[in-house]
C-alpha positions in Angstrom: -47.2 -151.6 23.2 -44.0 -152.7 22.0 -41.4 -150.1 20.8 -40.9 -151.7 17.2 -44.8 -152.1 16.8 -45.2 -148.4 17.6 -42.5 -146.8 15.2 -44.0 -149.3 12.6 -47.4 -147.7 13.4 -46.4 -144.1 13.6 -43.9 -144.5 10.3 -47.2 -145.8 8.2 -49.2 -142.6 9.8 -46.4 -140.6 8.5 -46.8 -141.8 5.0 -50.2 -140.6 5.1 -49.4 -137.4 6.6 -46.8 -136.8 4.1 -49.3 -137.2 1.2 -51.4 -134.5 2.9 -48.3 -132.4 3.4 -47.9 -132.5 -0.5 -51.0 -130.8 -0.7 -50.6 -128.3 2.0 -47.0 -127.3 0.2 -48.7 -126.8 -2.8 -51.9 -125.1 -1.9 -50.9 -122.9 0.9 -48.6 -120.5 -0.7 -51.3 -120.3 -3.3 -54.2 -119.7 -1.1 -56.0 -122.3 -2.3 -58.3 -124.7 -0.5 -56.9 -127.7 1.0 -60.4 -129.7 0.5 -61.7 -128.8 -3.0 -60.9 -129.8 -5.6 -59.4 -133.1 -4.8 -56.2 -134.3 -5.8 -55.6 -134.0 -9.6 -53.2 -133.6 -12.5 -52.0 -129.7 -12.4 -52.0 -130.2 -16.5 -54.7 -132.1 -17.8 -56.9 -131.4 -14.6 -57.9 -135.2 -14.3 -58.8 -136.3 -10.8 -56.2 -138.7 -9.5 -57.7 -142.3 -9.1 -57.9 -143.6 -5.6 -55.8 -146.4 -6.2 -52.8 -144.0 -7.3 -53.2 -141.9 -4.2 -51.5 -144.5 -2.2 -48.2 -142.8 -0.8 -45.1 -143.7 -2.6 -46.7 -146.8 -4.2 -48.8 -144.5 -6.4 -45.8 -142.7 -7.8 -43.9 -145.9 -8.2 -46.6 -147.7 -10.0 -47.3 -144.7 -12.4 -43.4 -144.5 -13.0 -43.9 -140.9 -12.2 -46.2 -140.1 -14.7 -50.0 -138.8 -14.9 -52.1 -141.4 -16.0 -54.4 -139.5 -18.2 -51.9 -136.9 -20.1 -48.5 -138.7 -19.4 -47.1 -135.7 -17.7 -44.1 -135.9 -15.4 -44.8 -136.0 -11.8 -42.1 -134.7 -9.5 -40.3 -137.5 -7.3 -40.6 -134.7 -4.6 -43.8 -136.1 -4.0 -42.9 -139.4 -3.1 -39.8 -138.3 -1.1 -42.0 -135.9 1.2 -44.2 -138.8 1.9 -41.4 -141.3 2.5 -39.2 -138.2 4.8 -42.3 -137.8 6.8 -42.6 -141.5 7.6 -38.6 -141.5 8.3 -39.1 -138.6 10.5 -42.1 -139.5 12.3 -40.4 -142.9 12.8 -37.7 -141.1 14.4 -39.8 -139.2 16.7 -41.4 -142.3 17.7 -38.3 -143.8 18.7 -36.8 -140.8 20.6 -40.1 -140.2 22.8 -41.7 -143.8 22.8 -45.2 -144.2 24.0 -45.6 -141.0 25.7 -48.3 -138.0 25.9 -45.2 -136.0 24.3 -45.3 -137.8 21.3 -48.3 -136.4 19.5 -46.6 -132.6 20.1 -43.6 -133.7 18.4 -45.0 -135.4 15.6 -47.2 -132.4 14.7 -44.0 -130.5 15.0 -42.5 -132.9 12.3 -45.0 -132.5 10.2 -45.1 -128.9 10.4 -41.4 -128.5 10.0 -41.4 -130.7 6.8 -44.5 -128.4 5.1 -42.6 -125.0 6.4 -39.3 -126.1 4.9 -40.5 -126.9 1.4 -42.7 -124.0 1.3 -39.6 -122.0 2.2 -37.8 -123.5 -0.1 -40.1 -123.0 -2.9 -41.4 -119.5 -2.3 -39.1 -118.2 0.4 -41.8 -117.5 2.9 -43.0 -119.3 6.1 -47.0 -118.7 5.9 -48.6 -117.6 9.0 -51.7 -120.0 8.2 -49.1 -122.7 9.3 -46.9 -121.0 12.0 -49.6 -118.9 13.9 -51.9 -121.6 14.6 -49.2 -124.0 15.7 -48.5 -121.9 18.8 -51.8 -122.9 20.0 -51.4 -126.5 18.9 -48.3 -126.5 20.7 -49.5 -125.5 24.1 -52.6 -127.4 23.8 -50.4 -130.5 23.7 -47.6 -130.1 25.8 -49.3 -127.7 28.7 -51.6 -130.7 29.7 -48.6 -133.0 30.0 -46.5 -130.7 32.2 -49.3 -130.0 34.5 -50.5 -133.9 34.9 -46.9 -134.7 35.7 -46.4 -131.9 38.4 -43.6 -130.3 36.1 -45.0 -126.9 35.5 -41.2 -125.7 35.0 -41.1 -127.4 31.8 -44.0 -125.2 30.7 -42.4 -122.0 32.1 -39.0 -122.9 30.6 -40.7 -123.2 27.3 -42.2 -119.7 27.5 -39.4 -118.5 28.6 -36.9 -120.0 25.8 -39.6 -119.0 23.3 -39.1 -115.3 24.3 -35.6 -115.5 24.1 -35.4 -116.8 20.9 -37.8 -114.3 19.3 -35.4 -111.4 21.0 -32.6 -112.8 19.1 -33.9 -113.1 16.0 -36.2 -109.9 16.2 -32.3 -108.1 16.7 -31.4 -110.1 13.6 -34.1 -109.0 11.5 -32.4 -105.4 11.9 -29.6 -107.0 10.0 -31.8 -108.7 7.3 -33.6 -111.8 9.0 -36.8 -112.7 7.5 -40.1 -111.6 9.1 -41.1 -115.3 9.0 -38.2 -116.6 10.6 -39.0 -114.1 13.5 -42.4 -115.7 13.8 -41.1 -119.1 13.7 -38.3 -118.7 16.4 -40.4 -118.7 19.3 -42.3 -121.6 18.2 -39.1 -123.7 18.2 -37.9 -122.2 21.2 -41.1 -123.3 23.1 -40.6 -127.1 21.5 -37.0 -127.0 22.8 -37.2 -125.1 25.9 -39.6 -127.7 27.1 -36.9 -130.1 26.8 -34.5 -128.2 28.5 -31.7 -125.6 28.2 -29.2 -128.0 26.3 -31.5 -128.1 23.7 -32.2 -124.5 23.1 -28.7 -123.8 23.0 -28.0 -126.8 20.6 -31.1 -126.0 18.3 -30.3 -122.4 18.0 -26.4 -122.9 17.4 -27.0 -125.5 14.9 -29.4 -123.3 12.7 -26.6 -120.8 12.2 -23.9 -123.5 11.9 -25.7 -125.5 9.2 -27.1 -122.2 7.4 -23.3 -121.3 7.3 -22.0 -124.5 6.1 -24.4 -124.8 3.4 -24.2 -121.5 2.2 -20.5 -121.8 2.3 -20.8 -124.9 -0.3 -23.0 -122.9 -2.5 -20.7 -120.2 -2.9 -17.7 -122.1 -3.4 -19.6 -123.8 -6.3 -20.9 -120.5 -7.6 -24.7 -121.7 -7.3 -25.5 -118.6 -5.4 -23.7 -114.9 -4.8 -23.3 -112.8 -1.5 -26.2 -111.2 -2.7 -28.7 -114.2 -3.3 -31.5 -114.4 -0.9 -31.5 -117.9 0.7 -34.4 -119.0 2.8 -33.3 -119.7 6.8 -36.4 -121.3 7.7 -35.1 -124.9 6.9 -31.9 -124.6 8.9 -33.9 -123.5 11.7 -36.4 -126.6 11.6 -33.1 -128.9 10.8 -31.1 -127.3 14.1 -34.3 -127.9 16.2 -34.6 -131.5 15.2 -31.0 -132.2 15.6 -31.3 -130.7 19.2 -34.2 -132.9 19.9 -32.7 -136.0 18.9 -29.2 -135.3 20.0 -28.8 -132.3 22.5 -27.7 -134.3 25.3 -24.6 -135.9 24.0 -23.6 -132.8 21.9 -23.8 -130.6 25.0 -21.4 -133.3 26.8 -19.2 -133.2 23.7 -18.7 -129.7 23.6 -18.6 -129.5 27.6 -15.7 -132.4 27.6 -13.6 -131.5 24.5 -14.0 -127.5 24.2 -14.8 -126.2 27.5 -12.7 -128.9 29.6 -10.5 -130.7 27.5 -8.4 -133.2 29.1 -4.8 -132.5 30.1 
């Protein structure tokens, strides 16, 4: 299958998955069923018509308002759908038609859901994080074993333990329990790719968190006592490593550790 065709198909899949993620983001923190009731307006309760459920286009056709009561529909819904499509396409471009692709597409979907939920309620639900461990192993273990590379699996397990220990220590100084549970999952995925990915992903999370936090403080949008969710930075750092660990590690080595004379 040509690479461009694969990317296009995966992007369309991302639109559909993004539509489902909107349901996950809204309902999981409220302990609501993901199946019943169907999509409906939270204001008037009327069900969303099938033609209005088309990702992104449905929101545009409705001009961001409920077809029945006219209540404004948040622009976040189409943005999540479009963002999922873009991230899925990027993952497809990164891994191509490989057996690793489903595993990292799953991680992309989980990352978007967890990041949005953490921003909303400052929580990383166990209902999403804990089952993802089993999914990660189920998707990546056969790939390593079939390729005769059990070392990838072992490295992923070691990275998971390492990041768990790091975040467990940080929990003494206030790191959230959800972050501690998420860290080994990201460690496993990054460790499977290599130690450069683990290093870049872990460092980038704190760098991004520090930079954004500094900007928010400078703009007086938060104070030093304001609680800020860290999960989105962990996830953003992980995907920065997925896409660019090797060039970033090379840049750091050549420009910082071994600068030219």
